[in-house]
N, C-alpha and C positions, 0 to 999 in steps of 0.2 A: 502494500500501499504506500510507496514511497512517492513523492511530488505532491500537487495540489489537491486537494481532496474535492470531488466532484460535486458540484450544486445539486438541490434537490430535484430541477427539470433533468437532468443527467441521470441521476437516480434512478430517477420513475422509470426513465425510457432502459436503461439498464438492467431493471431489476425487478420489474412490475410484473412482466407476463402474465396479464390475467389478473391484476391485482397483488402481485407478486407472490403467487400459490407456488410458482416454481423454483424458488429459493429458501432454501433450509431456513427454520426460525434462527438458529443459530449464525447463519450468517447476516442475516438480516438486523441482530443484535451488534456482530463485530462491526459491520457498516456505520450503522448508527453511532457507534463509541467514537466516529471520528469526525462526526458533525458537531463540534463546540458551539456555534454561532444560533444563539438562541432565534434568530429570525431565519435562520436555514431550518434551526429542529420545527417553527411552527409550519413552516411552509411544506417540510418532509412530512408532517402528522395529517396534512389535510388530503397527503395523494389518496388515501384508501382506509378502511378502519383497522386492515392489520399494522399500518404502517403507523396508524395514530395509539393503538394497543402498546406497541414496541415502543415506541418513543415515552408513553406512560410509564414503562416496566422500567425504561433504562436512562431516563432523565435523572442525572447526578445534582445539579445545580440550578436553582430556580432564584432569580432575582426580582422582587415585587416593588416594582417603581415607586408605587405610594400605596401605603396600606390599607386605604378605602377602596381600592380599585376591585379587589376580589376580597370572598369570605374564607377565612382559614378552612371549613369543612369541604369547602369546592377545590381549593389547592391539594387538599390530601386526598379527596379522591381523584384527582387528575393525575397527582405524581405522589405513589404510595412508598416509593421507594428512594424517595430524596436524602441523600446525604450532607448536602449544605445548602442553607436557604440565606439570603439577605432580603433587608425588609427597610424601605424608606420610610419616614413618617412624615413629619412638618416640612412646610415647604422650607426652600433653602433660605427664605430672608428671615426666618428665625435665627440666622446664624449673626443675621446686624439688628435685631430686637425689634422686627416689624411684626412680627406673631406673640401675641399672647401668649403666657404659660399655660391656662387653660384652655387652650385651643383644641386639643385631643392628642392623635397618635398614640394611645394606650397601646401595652404591648400586651396586656393581660389576655385579651380573647386569644390573641395568636398563641401564647404560651401556653393556655390553658388546653386548647384543640388540638394542637401539635405535637407539643413535646413529647408526649406517651406514643400516639399512635405511628409516628414517623420515626419506626424501629432503628432505622441507617443512618439517624442524621448526627452527622461529627463535629459540623460545624454551623455557627449561627452569627450572621452578623446584624446589628440592628443600629439603623442610625439615626438621628434626629427624634427619639423615639422616648417617652414616658414609661419607664419599668422600674418598679418598686422591688424591695427586698422580698416579699413574699412571690410575686414574681419569677425572680431567680431562683428563689428556693425552689419552686414549680420546676423550673428546668432543670435544677442540679439533682432532683430527686429522681427524674423520669431519664436524663440522659448522661448525668455527672459520669457515670463510670465508663463513657467511649466518648463523651465530648474532647475534641482536638484543638478546634477554634474558638473563641469567644470574644467578638469584636463588637463592643458599646462604643458607638462612635457619637460624641456631642449627645449622648441622651443625659438623662435628669431623673431624680427622685429616687435614690437607692442610696443607701450608706457604706461604708467599710464593714459590718456586721455581713452584707450579701457576699461581700470579696471575701471574709473568712470563709464562710461555706465551701466557696468556690475553689477554696485553695487546700481545703480539708479534704473535698471529695472529688475533685475532677484530676484524677493523677496522671491520667492522660495528656493533660493540657498541654500544647504548644505552643501556641498564640493567647494570649492575654492584652487586650488591647480596650484602653480605655481614656483615648485621648478627648481634650476637651468635654470632659463628662464633669456634670455638677454632683458632686457626692458628699453627703456628710458624713464627716472624718471623727471616726469614735475611736479611733485610735491605731496605731502602725502593726498591731498584732497580726493583720493579714498578712505583710509582708513576710513574717518569719514563718508562718504556717506554711506559706509559699515555698518556701527555702526547706523547709523539713520534708514537705511529704510530694515534692515535686523533681523528678530528676531528669525530665526530658524537656523542658521549658527552651523555645528558642527564641522567643521575642516576646517582650514585657514593656508594654508602653502604658506611662501612665502622664504622658505629657501634658502640659498646660491644664493641670490640675492642681485642687489647693492641699494634693494630699503630703503629709510630713512622713518620714519614712527614718529608720534607724540605718549609719552607715555599714553595723555590723550586720545587719540584716542582710544587706546587699550582698557581701562579703560572705557570708552562709550561702546566698542562691548561687555566686559563682564558684563555691567549692564545689556544690552538689550538682548545680546544672552543666555540666561540661559541655552541653550544644549550645548555652546562650550565645547569640549571635548580634541580638541588638537589644538595648535598653534605649528608652524616653523615658525621663521621669521630671517631676515637677521640680522647680528651681532649685539649685542646692550650690554650696562652695567645694569645688573640685577637690579642695585641699581635704576633705574629709573623706573623698573617693579613693584616696592613693592605696589602701589595700584592697578594694575591689577592683581597681583597673589592674593592679599586679596579678590578682589570681584570675579574671577573665582572660583566658590565653586565647578562646576561639573569638571574642567580640570583634564585629565589623563594623557596627554602626551605635553610637552614642549621642544622644543630645538630653539637654538639660543643665547642666555645668556651667558655671562661669569663669572666665577666665580674663587675665588682663595683659599677658605678654604674647605677643608672635613668634611662632616657634615654626618648625619644620614640617610641612604639609603634602611633601610630595608622594608620602605612602596611599593618601585618601584618594583612591582611584574612582569610587564612584559619587559620594553625595558630600555635599556640605552645607550645612544649615547654620547661617548666621543671622536669621530673622530676630533672635531675641537676644543679642550681644549688643554691648555697649560700645561699639567701635565705631570709630571715623570714615571718613572716604579714604583715607591715607590708611588706615588699617586695614583697610580691605583690599586696597591694590596690593598691598604687601603680601597679605594672604594668597590671593588667587594668584599672583606670580608664579605662585611654589606650586599650583595644583594643575600640571599640564592635561593630567589624566581626568579630570572632573568629566562627571556624567551629568549629573544634576548638582543643582545652585539655587539655593532660597536664600533671600537677603532682603532687608528693608531699601527703601529707595534713596536712604541716605549714601548708598553705594556710589550715586551719582553718576555724571554722562562717562567722567574719568574714570572709575570702578569699571564700570562697563566697557570701556574702551581697554582696559586691560585684560577681560575678558576675552575681547575678540582678538587680542594678540596670544592668549595663552591656552585657551580651552578649546583648541578644535575639534573636539570630541565631545562637546557639549550636545545633551538630549532634552533637556528640561530646565527651564529658566523661569524662576518664580521671583517678581519683587513689589512684596508688599508696602502698605501703606507704613510710613513713620508715624512718629507723634507729630500733632498739629503745632509745632512753636517755631519761632523765625530761625531758632537758631541751624535747627535741621536744613532747614531749607537753603541758608548760606555755606552750609559745608556741601552738602550734595542735593540731588533732585535730580527725576531722570526727564530726560525729554526725547525729541527726535534726532539729538545728537547720538546718543548712546544706543537705543534702538537701531538705528543705522548700521551703528558700527558692529553691532550683535549681529547683526542678518547677515551682512558682508563676510565678518569673520567664523560665525559658528554656522556653517551652514547643514549640520546635521542634526537641526533642534528640529524636535517632534511637538514641543509644548512650550507656550509663551504666554504667561499670565503678568503685566506688569500695570503698576500704579503710575501714572506721566502727570508731568506737569505742564506740559506741551509736547504736541505731536502736528504731523504736516503729512501731507497727501504722497509726497517724495518718500518719507519714512515707511508709510505703508505700502508705497509701490518697492522699494526694495526688500521688504518683508516677502512681499510675494516675488520678486524676481529670483532670490537668491534661498529662500528656505522651503523647500518643494515638499519637503516631508512633514510638513506640519499636519497635526490630526486635531489641534487643539489650541485657539487662539483667543484670550482674554484680555483686553484693556478698557482700562480706565481712567479717564480725562480729570483730574483732581481741579477742584475751584479755586484753590488758593493764588493764582496768578490773574490779573487783573486782563491782559490782553493773550490771547491766543494767536499764533501766527499765521495759521493757514486754516480758514474754515468756509464753507462746510466740507466735509471730508469727503465727498461722493468720488472723487475718480482714484482717490487712495484706497477705498473700500473695496472699488470695483476691480482695481487692479490683484488687490490681495485674492480676492474669492476666484478670479479667474485663473490666477495662477496656483494656489494651494487647493490643489483638487483632492487632495486627502484630508481635508477639512471634516470632522464629523462634530465637532463641539465650536461655538462659537459666541463669545460675549462681546459688547460694544457698549459702553456706559458713558455717554457724553455731557456734555454742557450744553444748554439751549443754544441752537443755531449750529449745532456739531454734523447735523446732517439731513439734506433737504428731502424733499418728497421724491426727489430724483436719487438721491443716494440710497433711500429705503426701499425703491423699486429694483434698484442693481442688487442689494442683498437678495432680495428674493429671486431675481432672475438669476445669479451663479450661485446658490446654495443648495444646490439640487440632492446634494449628499448629505447634508449637515442636518443632525438629528435632533440637536439640542443648542437654544439658543436664548441669550439673556441680552435686552435692547433698553436703554435709557435715552431720555431726551431725544429722540430721534422723530424724525419727519415735519411736516407743517399742517397736516390737514389727513383727513379721513381718506383722500383720493390715496396718498401714499401708502396708507395701511395697506388698501386693498389691494395695490398694486403687486405691494409686497408679499400679501398672501398668495395672489394668483398661482407665484412661483417657489413655494415651499411645498413641495409635493411629498418628501420624505422627513420634514420636520415632525418631531411627535411631541416634543417637550419646548412650549414658550413662556419666557416669563420677559414681562413689560413694565417699566417704572418710568414715573414722570414724563407722560406724553400727552399729545393736545387730541386725543381721537375719541371720539361720542361714543356712547353704548352701542348705539346701532351699526357702526361701524366696524367694530370689536365682534359683534354678533356675526356679521356678514363676514369678516374675515376669515373666524372658526370653520362657518361653513365652505370656504373656500381650499382649507387645507387638508386634503383626503386623508392624512396618515397622525394627524395630529391626537394625543391622547390626553393632554396637560397642558391648561394655560392659567397663569395668574398674572394678575394685573394690579397695580398698585398708581394711583395718580393717573387719572383721567378725568373727562366730561362727564362724572356722575349723576345721575340722578337720585333723588331722595329713596325712591322702592327699589332701583335697578329692574324695571319692567321691560326696558327694551332689550334686556339679554334674555329673554325667553324668546328672542327669534331664533337663538342657537339652540333651543332646546330639540331633544330628539330620543327615542330609546336608549337607555343606558347612558346618558348624558348627565353627570349631576351638574348643578349649578350652584354656588354659594356667594354669599353677598353681603360684605360687612359694609354698612352705611356707615356716611361720616357723621356720626351722632356724637354729642357729650360723652356718651358713657364709653365709645369706643376711643376716643379722644384720648381720655383721663385713664384708661386702665395700665395697672403697672405691671412691670416687669419683678422678679424677686430682689432686684437689688435695691426698688423703690423709682428707677427712672419710667419713663412712659414709654411703652411698646409701640404707639402706633403715632402716628400725625393723624391730621386733620381730612386725610384722603382717604376715601374710597378703595375697599378691595375687592375682588372678583376672584374665585377660584374656581375653574371646570374642568372636570376631568370623567373620562369613560368609566365606569363600575360595572360589576357583576353582581354587586351587593346590593345596589339601590341605595336609597337614602342611609345615612349612617345616623346610628343610635345614642352616639355622644355629644350631639352636636351641640356648642355653650347657647346660652340663651340671647347672647349679643350677635349671635350669627344667623342669616335669616336664609333659609334653604328655599331655592326659587322652583328648582327641579329636581327632582320628583316632586310633585305636590304632596 
């Protein structure tokens, strides 16, 4: 079976022989084992009932892109032998304080209905979900003896008591991922239990949490888990981890410590994460100049254009570049700040790039054209234009985005968050026309009128997920646009010309299509996050999505379900 795996149509012609009857069951199972892409699997399962059944029995992994899109019982009936399940909850906007804590995305029904019946389940990944200690206890009781991977990504509402239970019971656990979770810290005993009970752990991540741990427990973990390759932890002083670092002979990746001196970094051939270090632009230049084999670089925009020029000259193998927003203070902007100069240098110098995500202070059409010309391997491009600088050199960015999308034909994910005037209706039409392969898109401050949105929608034949913010479109135009995108499964919008009731959104209503509306009411404006900060502004929100589960039962009172009635 060397070479490229055949697509579903070729499989159908080659293997069906009157519905596949001439091909042994074992052979079909083997062939299906080579079809990994979910969309190919879906297409193959529609060939005939036999193929549908074989897909159901042989599917090892499923990602549920939105937890309200399907009922747990339906998933269990369809794929009874799953080994791995990934489940996504709240919209991405929750990461930026735009979704209230009581919005939903509760893990309880999924854990209760799937943990025990899915007898082959070894890996669970929950993202942006609410999961309690009790939910985790149910999962551990049912699957703890064979659970190998547990990822709780940006989840909330559980405590270190649940982590202690995991550490005692899940002795086959190879990956424990807790990054950016909100965890009630009741003590560090969970890490000691993990070190005592687990000898096969490969990855431990509690990065960007408030968990406090004892260095002695980390050293014990290193002694007992000879296979530990990656540790990402909450902030600490590296001087406390000397024993751990000396003991961790196999360690390849570490994050969470702080340091003040620039040393020798040529041994790091894979990833360098400098997002949460107190480094100046010059510090970045000195470190990166010693990393010629770097594949992944994550920094804040204090790296500046000068730092990116060093990246372009040094890191010819770079595959992923992430430039996060730094602190909003004048001092940092004087030190560094990323503009079209730095991005152009990186595009010309790092031609193997597959992923670029950047917060920039300024951008031009020429810089976007350079990315399109030189970065042919891009599959994910995300750009946010900050509002710190009064004047932007070159707006609108119509021609630049056209050049980027026309040339970067491998793009599957695209985010373009600008300032007012950043993209005209013509440019929005270009995005639709040249984004035929893109499946996820986030757009902000784009377009001038409803006509631009309609032109955009008419070109998005494969778009499955769309997020819009701070745009001038009417409710009617949003509804019409949704009907023009045949593959769309999910749309979230905040900041548009909303009515008090959202009634024009009902134009997009159809079977299996849920429409939820958060009106711009005073009670919505002043709802609070856990830290006491307002969670949303005075702009209405709409979320619409395909669902086989119908109207969700846990909708908060402030949210209006427009459809189904």
